[in-house]
C-alpha positions as CSV (number, residue, x, y, z in Angstrom):
1,M,13.8,-42.5,14.4
2,S,10.8,-42.7,11.9
3,P,10.2,-39.9,9.5
4,L,7.8,-37.1,10.6
5,T,4.1,-37.4,9.2
6,P,2.6,-34.7,7.1
7,Q,0.4,-33.8,10.0
8,E,3.5,-33.7,12.5
9,L,5.4,-31.5,10.1
10,T,2.5,-29.2,9.6
11,D,2.1,-28.8,13.4
12,R,5.7,-28.0,13.9
13,L,5.9,-25.7,11.1
14,K,2.8,-23.7,12.5
15,A,4.4,-23.6,15.9
16,E,7.6,-22.4,14.5
17,A,5.9,-19.7,12.2
18,R,4.2,-18.3,15.5
19,R,7.5,-18.3,17.3
20,L,9.1,-16.2,14.4
21,G,6.3,-13.7,14.8
22,F,3.5,-14.7,12.3
23,D,0.1,-14.0,13.8
24,L,-1.8,-16.3,11.4
25,V,-0.5,-19.3,9.5
26,G,-2.5,-21.8,7.2
27,V,-1.8,-24.3,4.5
28,T,-3.5,-24.9,1.2
29,D,-2.7,-26.9,-1.8
30,C,-1.1,-25.8,-5.3
31,T,-4.3,-26.1,-7.4
32,P,-5.0,-23.3,-9.6
33,P,-7.0,-20.3,-7.9
34,A,-10.7,-20.0,-8.3
35,S,-10.5,-16.3,-8.7
36,Y,-8.2,-16.2,-11.6
37,S,-11.1,-15.6,-14.0
38,A,-12.2,-12.5,-12.0
39,Y,-8.4,-11.3,-12.2
40,E,-8.5,-11.7,-15.9
41,A,-11.7,-9.7,-16.0
42,W,-10.2,-7.0,-13.9
43,L,-7.1,-6.8,-16.3
44,Q,-9.4,-6.7,-19.4
45,A,-11.3,-3.8,-17.8
46,G,-8.1,-1.9,-17.5
47,H,-8.5,-1.7,-13.6
48,H,-4.6,-2.3,-13.0
49,A,-4.1,1.4,-14.5
50,G,-0.4,1.9,-15.0
51,M,0.9,-1.4,-13.3
52,A,1.8,-3.1,-16.7
53,Y,3.7,-5.8,-15.0
54,M,0.5,-7.3,-13.6
55,A,-0.7,-7.8,-17.2
56,S,2.4,-9.3,-18.8
57,E,1.8,-12.7,-20.4
58,R,4.4,-14.5,-18.1
59,N,3.0,-13.2,-14.9
60,R,-0.6,-14.0,-15.9
61,A,0.4,-17.6,-16.6
62,R,2.1,-17.9,-13.2
63,R,-0.8,-16.5,-11.5
64,A,-3.1,-18.9,-13.2
65,N,-1.2,-21.9,-11.8
66,P,1.3,-22.0,-8.8
67,R,3.1,-25.0,-10.5
68,R,4.2,-22.5,-13.2
69,I,6.3,-20.9,-10.5
70,L,7.4,-24.1,-8.8
71,P,6.8,-27.2,-10.8
72,E,7.5,-29.4,-7.6
73,C,4.8,-27.5,-5.6
74,E,2.8,-29.7,-3.3
75,S,1.7,-27.1,-0.5
76,I,1.4,-23.5,0.0
77,V,2.0,-21.9,3.4
78,V,0.2,-18.7,3.8
79,L,1.1,-16.4,6.6
80,A,0.1,-13.0,7.9
81,V,1.6,-10.5,10.3
82,R,-0.4,-7.6,11.8
83,Y,0.8,-4.2,11.6
84,F,-0.3,-1.1,13.6
85,A,-3.6,0.3,13.1
86,P,-4.2,4.2,12.5
87,Q,-5.5,4.6,15.9
88,A,-2.1,3.5,17.4
89,A,-0.7,7.0,16.4
90,P,-2.1,10.0,18.3
91,Q,-3.5,12.9,16.3
92,P,-1.2,16.0,16.2
93,A,-2.3,18.6,18.6
94,D,-0.8,21.8,16.8
95,D,-2.5,23.8,14.1
96,A,0.1,23.1,11.4
97,A,-1.1,21.3,8.2
98,H,-0.2,17.6,8.6
99,G,-0.3,14.9,6.2
100,R,-1.2,11.3,6.8
101,V,0.6,8.1,5.8
102,A,-0.9,4.7,5.6
103,A,-0.3,2.6,8.5
104,Y,1.6,-0.1,6.9
105,A,4.3,2.4,6.1
106,W,5.0,3.8,9.6
107,G,7.7,1.3,10.5
108,A,10.3,-0.9,8.7
109,D,9.9,-2.0,5.2
110,Y,8.0,-5.4,5.4
111,H,10.1,-6.9,2.7
112,D,13.2,-6.3,4.9
113,V,11.5,-7.8,8.0
114,L,9.4,-10.7,6.6
115,L,11.7,-12.3,3.9
116,P,14.4,-13.2,6.4
117,R,11.6,-14.8,8.6
118,L,10.5,-16.8,5.5
119,R,14.0,-18.0,4.9
120,A,14.1,-19.0,8.5
121,L,11.0,-20.9,8.1
122,V,12.1,-22.9,5.0
123,D,15.6,-23.8,6.9
124,F,13.5,-25.0,9.8
125,L,11.5,-27.4,7.5
126,E,14.7,-28.7,5.7
127,T,16.3,-29.3,9.0
128,E,13.0,-31.3,10.1
129,V,13.1,-33.3,7.1
130,G,16.8,-33.7,6.6
131,H,17.1,-32.6,3.1
132,P,16.8,-29.5,0.7
133,I,13.0,-28.7,-0.2
134,P,12.2,-27.0,-3.5
135,N,10.7,-23.6,-2.5
136,R,9.7,-20.2,-3.5
137,Y,8.5,-17.5,-1.0
138,Y,7.1,-14.0,-1.5
139,T,5.7,-11.2,0.5
140,D,3.8,-8.8,-2.0
141,T,6.4,-9.6,-4.6
142,G,5.3,-12.8,-6.3
143,P,3.0,-13.4,-9.4
144,I,0.3,-15.1,-7.2
145,L,-3.2,-14.3,-6.1
146,E,-2.3,-14.2,-2.4
147,R,-5.7,-13.1,-1.0
148,D,-7.2,-16.1,-2.7
149,L,-4.6,-18.4,-1.3
150,A,-5.3,-16.7,2.2
151,Q,-9.0,-17.4,2.1
152,R,-8.2,-21.1,0.9
153,A,-5.8,-21.5,3.7
154,G,-8.4,-20.4,6.3
155,L,-6.8,-17.0,7.3
156,G,-10.1,-15.0,6.7
157,W,-12.5,-13.9,4.0
158,I,-12.1,-11.3,1.3
159,G,-14.1,-8.3,2.1
160,K,-16.0,-5.9,-0.1
161,N,-12.8,-3.6,-0.1
162,A,-10.8,-6.6,-1.5
163,M,-8.8,-6.8,1.7
164,L,-8.3,-10.2,3.6
165,I,-10.4,-9.7,6.9
166,H,-9.7,-12.0,10.1
167,P,-12.7,-12.0,12.5
168,R,-10.6,-11.3,15.5
169,L,-7.8,-9.5,14.1
170,G,-9.3,-7.4,11.2
171,S,-7.5,-6.5,8.1
172,Y,-4.2,-4.7,8.9
173,F,-2.0,-7.4,7.9
174,F,1.0,-8.1,5.6
175,L,0.6,-11.6,3.7
176,A,3.4,-13.8,2.9
177,E,3.5,-17.2,1.1
178,I,5.7,-20.1,0.8
179,L,5.5,-22.7,-2.1
180,L,6.9,-25.8,-1.0
181,G,7.7,-29.2,-2.7
182,L,6.5,-31.0,0.3
183,R,3.3,-32.5,1.3
184,L,1.7,-30.9,4.2
185,V,-1.9,-31.1,5.6
186,P,-4.2,-28.4,4.2
187,D,-6.5,-26.2,6.2
188,P,-10.2,-25.9,5.2
189,P,-10.9,-22.7,3.6
190,F,-12.5,-19.9,5.7
191,P,-16.1,-20.8,5.5
192,T,-18.1,-17.7,5.7
193,D,-18.4,-14.2,4.6
194,H,-19.0,-11.8,7.3
195,C,-19.5,-8.5,5.4
196,G,-23.1,-9.1,5.1
197,T,-25.1,-6.0,3.9
198,C,-22.4,-3.5,5.3
199,T,-21.2,-1.1,2.6
200,R,-19.3,1.4,4.7
201,C,-15.9,0.8,2.8
202,I,-17.7,1.4,-0.5
203,E,-19.5,4.5,0.6
204,A,-16.4,5.9,2.4
205,C,-13.8,5.5,-0.4
206,P,-12.8,9.0,-1.4
207,T,-12.5,8.3,-5.1
208,N,-15.3,5.7,-5.6
209,A,-12.6,3.2,-6.4
210,I,-14.1,0.0,-4.7
211,L,-16.2,-1.8,-7.3
212,P,-19.3,-4.1,-6.5
213,N,-17.4,-7.2,-7.4
214,R,-14.9,-6.8,-4.6
215,T,-12.1,-5.4,-6.6
216,V,-10.7,-1.9,-6.7
217,D,-10.1,0.2,-9.9
218,A,-6.6,1.4,-9.5
219,N,-7.3,4.2,-11.9
220,R,-9.2,5.9,-9.1
221,C,-7.6,4.5,-6.1
222,L,-5.4,6.8,-3.8
223,S,-3.0,4.2,-2.8
224,Y,-2.3,3.7,-6.5
225,H,-1.9,7.3,-7.4
226,T,0.1,8.3,-4.2
227,I,2.5,5.2,-4.6
228,E,2.4,3.6,-7.8
229,N,1.7,6.5,-10.2
230,K,5.3,8.2,-10.9
231,G,4.0,10.9,-13.1
232,V,1.4,14.0,-12.8
233,L,-1.6,13.1,-11.0
234,P,-4.9,13.5,-12.6
235,A,-6.6,16.7,-11.8
236,E,-9.8,15.2,-10.7
237,I,-7.9,13.0,-7.9
238,R,-6.1,15.9,-6.4
239,P,-8.8,17.5,-4.4
240,R,-9.9,14.0,-3.2
241,M,-6.6,13.1,-1.7
242,G,-7.1,15.4,1.3
243,D,-4.1,15.1,3.4
244,W,-2.9,11.6,2.3
245,V,0.6,11.8,1.2
246,F,1.3,8.1,1.0
247,G,-1.4,5.4,0.7
248,C,-4.8,5.4,2.0
249,D,-6.4,3.6,5.0
250,V,-10.0,4.8,4.7
251,C,-11.7,1.6,3.6
252,Q,-10.0,-0.1,6.5
253,M,-10.7,2.7,8.9
254,V,-14.5,2.5,8.6
255,C,-14.6,-1.3,8.6
256,P,-16.4,-2.6,11.7
257,W,-14.2,-5.6,12.0
258,N,-10.9,-3.3,12.5
259,R,-12.8,-1.4,15.2
260,R,-13.1,-4.6,17.3
261,A,-9.5,-5.6,16.5
262,P,-6.3,-4.7,18.5
263,A,-4.5,-1.3,17.4
264,S,-1.0,-2.7,17.9
265,G,1.0,-5.0,15.7
266,D,4.4,-6.5,15.2
267,P,6.9,-4.2,16.9
268,A,9.0,-4.0,13.7
269,F,6.1,-1.8,12.2
270,A,5.7,0.6,15.2
271,P,5.4,4.1,14.2
272,R,8.6,5.9,13.5
273,E,8.8,9.5,14.7
274,D,7.3,12.1,12.4
275,V,6.2,9.5,9.8
276,P,2.4,9.0,10.5
277,H,1.5,12.5,10.5
278,P,4.3,14.6,9.1
279,V,4.3,18.4,9.1
280,L,3.8,19.1,5.4
281,A,5.6,22.3,5.2
282,A,8.7,20.7,6.8
283,E,8.4,17.7,4.3
284,L,8.3,20.1,1.4
285,R,11.8,21.3,2.4
286,L,13.3,17.9,2.5
287,T,16.6,17.7,0.4
288,P,17.3,14.5,-1.5
289,Q,19.8,13.6,1.4
290,A,17.3,14.5,4.0
291,F,14.6,12.4,2.4
292,N,16.9,9.4,2.1
293,R,17.8,9.7,5.8
294,K,14.4,10.0,7.0
295,F,13.0,7.1,5.1
296,K,15.9,4.8,5.1
297,G,14.4,1.3,5.4
298,S,11.0,2.7,4.9
299,P,8.3,1.8,2.3
300,V,7.8,5.4,1.8
301,K,11.1,5.4,-0.3
302,R,9.1,3.7,-3.1
303,T,7.7,6.9,-4.1
304,K,11.2,8.5,-4.5
305,R,11.5,12.0,-3.2
306,R,9.8,13.6,-6.1
307,G,6.7,11.5,-5.9
308,Y,6.5,12.1,-2.0
309,L,6.8,15.9,-2.4
310,R,4.3,15.8,-5.3
311,N,1.9,14.3,-2.8
312,V,2.9,16.7,0.0
313,A,2.4,19.7,-2.3
314,I,-1.2,18.5,-3.1
315,A,-2.0,18.1,0.4
316,L,-0.8,21.5,1.2
317,G,-3.2,22.9,-1.6
318,N,-6.2,21.0,-0.1
319,A,-5.1,22.3,3.3
320,Q,-5.4,26.0,2.0
321,Q,-3.4,27.4,4.5
322,T,-1.9,30.9,3.5
323,R,1.3,30.3,5.7
324,A,2.3,27.6,3.3
325,V,2.8,30.0,0.5
326,P,6.5,30.7,1.1
327,D,7.3,26.9,1.0
328,L,5.4,26.3,-2.0
329,S,6.8,29.4,-3.6
330,A,10.3,28.0,-3.0
331,A,9.1,24.5,-4.3
332,L,8.5,26.3,-7.8
333,R,12.2,26.3,-8.1
334,D,12.8,22.6,-7.1
335,A,15.2,20.7,-9.4
336,E,12.3,18.1,-10.1
337,P,9.7,19.3,-12.6
338,L,7.1,17.0,-10.9
339,V,7.4,18.8,-7.6
340,R,7.2,22.2,-9.4
341,A,4.1,21.2,-11.3
342,H,2.1,20.1,-8.2
343,A,3.4,23.1,-6.1
344,A,2.0,25.3,-8.8
345,W,-1.5,23.6,-8.4
346,A,-1.3,24.0,-4.7
347,L,-0.8,27.7,-4.9
348,G,-3.6,28.0,-7.1
349,Q,-5.9,26.3,-4.6
350,I,-4.6,28.9,-1.9
351,G,-5.2,31.6,-4.3
352,D,-4.2,34.7,-2.4
353,R,-2.2,37.5,-3.8
354,A,1.1,36.3,-2.6
355,A,0.4,32.8,-4.4
356,C,-0.6,34.5,-7.4
357,H,2.5,36.7,-7.6
358,A,4.8,33.5,-6.9
359,L,3.0,31.8,-9.8
360,Q,3.4,34.6,-12.3
361,A,7.2,35.0,-11.4
362,A,7.5,31.2,-11.8
363,F,5.6,31.1,-15.1
364,D,8.1,33.9,-16.7
365,A,11.1,31.8,-15.6
366,E,9.9,28.2,-16.2
367,T,11.1,26.5,-19.5
368,Q,9.5,23.0,-19.2
369,A,6.3,22.9,-21.1
370,E,4.4,20.6,-18.7
371,V,5.1,22.6,-15.8
372,R,4.3,25.9,-17.6
373,A,0.7,24.5,-18.5
374,E,0.3,23.7,-14.6
375,I,1.2,27.1,-13.6
376,A,-1.0,28.7,-16.3
377,A,-4.0,26.6,-15.0
378,A,-3.1,27.6,-11.6
379,L,-2.9,31.3,-12.4
380,T,-6.4,30.9,-13.8
381,T,-7.6,29.5,-10.6
382,C,-5.9,32.3,-8.9
383,E,-7.5,35.0,-10.8
384,R,-10.9,33.5,-10.3
385,S,-10.4,33.7,-6.5
386,Q,-9.3,37.4,-6.5
387,P,-11.7,40.0,-5.4
């Protein structure tokens, strides 16, 4: 039996990828990414915020050239899996204050789902060729410019919100890549940009984080602050978070290409109960054990309990419901200073008499300087709101 040609291997690979549940699959070569200079300029401007790993010398060198990751690299397979869109989860019908979780985090952690599929695809190829193939595979974990690669592999274009957009399936995708020491047939790059004159994503961004050159300033991005930022959130960001407690979908929700796309995605990412629109007061009462149980195998665990409850407290402050005062007051005694600090801010936003009394009592008992400063600022806000 004669060996398979590169075209036959490529065709079989794509068929197997679709069988494994990937919605899109394309192939590109291992040449350095054309967008690397834009990435360097983004770093130089400090738009990566606190994500220092993105600016490390080693990672920068590897992003500049895939062969720094895999010297034998001949082909890169780029894959996409669609997750559920925000309209797939019904809006809450009660009058409690609810938060919002970005749609990608409603179901299972994509790392747990996609990495075994990538391994299975490599195993399939090795069986097809009859020998081991040098490889590296990633899903949002490797030092590569994956949207650049996806556009080169024909999966879509990079929109003004920096997301990869497919004309039929929109932008609610997880991307994954396999670097291979094997020659496959590359696909042509996606040829056109279909954003046109539309600027809906730029105008809708709550913090004006989307830049004119199709990049995002993480210093202002709600997804960065609610997930990657592990400390005290900037005072100017808090009111703009609205009810987002993990991530943000605004720039995708307003995109016309997503309005035409299907709402459902891979079943592994279907909404778990009480994750898309959690009741904020109930979330604030989550013990460490309850948090771990609720978010086992979920991307939300990335924030840890203290980061998640920090975000929940801010959302409660933005909701300004007086019924939240007892739970926020209890949070002033939480073991985590980060939770106490942001519960104080939220009480200041509510500003009724009970909130002010709770803040004063907490100020007298608090020993952490940073938390005391937050309580003092909240008390000042409270005083201004009193008749």
